N, C-alpha and C positions, 0 to 999 in steps of 0.2 A: 620559601617556595615561590617560584615565578607565578605571575597572575594566571597564565594558562593552566598550570598545574592545579592551582587553588580552585579554579572554576570546575575543572574535571572532578576533583575530589568532592566538591560540594554537590555536583550532579549525581555522583555515585551514592553519596549519603542520602540525598533526596529520594533516589530510586529505592534504596533499602527501607526508607521510612514510608514508601508508597505515597510520597507527596509529589505527584507528577506535574502539577502546575508549577511548583518550584523548580523541578527538574528542567522543565521547558525554559523557564526564565534563565537558568544558568547556561543552558546550551545555546540559547539565543545570544547571550553575551559572548560565548565562545565564537559563534559564527561571525559575529560582528567584529571580531579581532582580525578577520580576513586571513585565516590560516587554512592550509590544506589539511583536512582532518585525517587522522590515522584511523585504523580499524576500531579501536576502542571508542574514540570520540564519535565516529559514525554511529556506532551501536547506541550510545547514550542519546545522541541527537534523535535517532529514529524512535527509540523506545519511549522517550519522553512524550513526543508528539502523538505516537501511536496510542498510548494509554489515555492521554488527554482527550483525544477525539473518539477513541473507541467506545467509551461510556456514552457519549452523546449519540453516536451512530446507533447504538443498541436502544437508547431511549426513543430515538426517532422511529425505529422499526416497530417498537411496541405501541407507540402512539398512533402510527399509521394503521396498524392492525386493529387497534381499538376503534379507530374512526370508521373503519369499514364495517364494523359490527353494529353500529347505531344508525338510526334513521337520519338522513341529511336534513338539516334545518331545525332539529330538536335542540334543546338547551345543551344536552350532553355533547352532541356533535359540535356545537359552536365552541364549547369550552375546550374540547380536545383539539379542535382546529387552531385555536389561539395558542394553546400550549405547544403544539407541534411547530407552529411558526416561530415561537420563541427559541426552540431547540435548533431549528434551521438557521436562525440568525446567528446563534453561537457557532454552529458548524461552519457557516460561511466566513465568519471572522477568523477562526482558527485556520481554515484552509487557505484563505487569501494571505494570511500572515506568513505561513510557512512557505507558500509558493513565492512570495516576495523575497524571503530570506534565501531560498535556494537560488533564485535568479540573480540576486545581487551579490551574495556572499559565498555561496557554495560552488556553483558550476563554474564561475570565472576562475576560481582558484584550483579546481580539480585538475591534476596533471598526471593521473594514472588511469588506466582503463577501468580498474575497480571503482575508483571514485566517480568517474564520469558516468558509468553505468548505474551505480548506486543512486546518484542524485537525480539522474533523468528518470529512473524508475520511481523514486519518491515523487517527482513532479507528476508523472503519470498517475500515481496512486491518489494524490490529493485532488487532482482535477477529476478523477473518477468519483471520489467521495462527493465532490460538488455536484456531479451529474446525477448521483443517486437520488437526490431530493429536489433538484431543480426541474423546471418545466419549460417547454417551448424553446425560445431562442437562447435562454440562459443554459438550458440543458444541452442543446446542440453545440454551443460554444465550448462548454466544459468538456464535452465528449470529444470534440475535434482536437482540443489542446491535449487531452489525455492520450489520444491515439498518436499524435505526433511525437509526444515525449516517449511513449513506449516504443514506437518504431525507431526513433533515434537510438535509444538504449539498446535495442536488439541489434542494430547495425554495428555499434561499437562492441557489444558483447561477442558477436560472431567472429570478430577479428582479434580482440584483446583478451578474451577469457575462454578457457577450455569448456567443452560441453558439460562437464560435470562440476564446474565451479558453482558453489552455492549461490552466489549473487546472480549468476546467469540463470540458474534454475528458479530462483525466487522471482526473477523478472518474468520468466515464461509462465510461471504459475499465476501471477497477478495479471499479466497481459491476457491470458486465456479467460480469467474471470471477467475482465473488461469486455471481451467479445461476448461472453455468455450473458452477463447481467445487464450491461449498458447498451450494447449494440444488438442484442438478440440474434447474433450470428452464431448459432449453436454448433454448426459443423466446423466453422473456423476455430472456435474455442477448442474443440476436440483435436483439431489438426495441430494447433500450437502446442497443446499439452502433450500430445502423443509424440510429436517430433522431438521435443525437449527430452522427454523420458527415454525415447529410443536412443538418441545420441549420447546421453549420459550413461545409459546402460552399456553401450558399446565401449565407452572409454573405461568404465570401472571394470568390466569383464577383462579388458586387456591389461589394466594396471594392477588389479586386485583391490579389495575393499578397504584395505588399511588406509587411514587418513581421510576417508570420505564420509565420516559420520554425518556432518551437516548436509552433505549432498544427498545422502540416502534418505534423510528426513524430508527434504524437498521432493524427492522422487516418490516417496510414499504418498505425499499430499497430492501430487500430480496424478498418481495412479487412482487415488480415492476419488478425485474429481472426475476423472475419465469414466470410472465405473458408475458414479452417480449421474453424470450427464448423459451417458449412453442409455442408462435405464430410463431417465426422464424423457429423453428424446423418443424412446420407444413407447412410453406411456403417455406422452403429451403433458407431463407435469411441469411445474415451475422449478427452476434450479435453485440451489441453496449456495450462498456465498461461503467458500472455504478459503478466503483470502488470508494471506500471512505476509508479514514483512520479515525478510531475512536481513539481519544486521551484520553480516560478515564483512 
């Protein structure tokens, strides 16, 4: 079996064993072969990093919530603060590593609309993750980079992918989350989500639902977010992240 095939097989084995750090190592090795990834390889690449960083994002949110419930300056507050910063350091390392890999090994080799949109979307996602816990100039820089990546992906998607393509819908979903969670542009978030939902609905109504299972999943998530955000805008509450990565 050729080296590329071996690496992919080991990544799938690591996924089945839920050893996501190993999975990431295998997919980093594949990316550094400088190959234009196919759909299966993109899926493995995204899933590995998503699971590795997902647990740490959840930990950061829990620690941040706990920190808000204790009195600043107390021993408990200081301990939580130190632990939260440790998690932030881990998040920063992972995000910067994948952003470097995407910039050096993935985007330069991407030669299809699907791959270009997919990797620019990932770039936007991981800069967004950096912006979630960063402050001041670091937060602004990450948010600016995330916005540019999402915007570029949207431009390519609008010409290369159909409105009901699952990667285009996943991009719209995450871009709308970016506007709501990072930029606090709640109306813009709803506009992005609604436009994507409406355009996909028109296409599916014309073509029929057969073959659109992944797209329908994305549309349901967009619809759920729209309902949640509209309700929270009316009630003045804080939105909840319903982010997803589509590995199509």
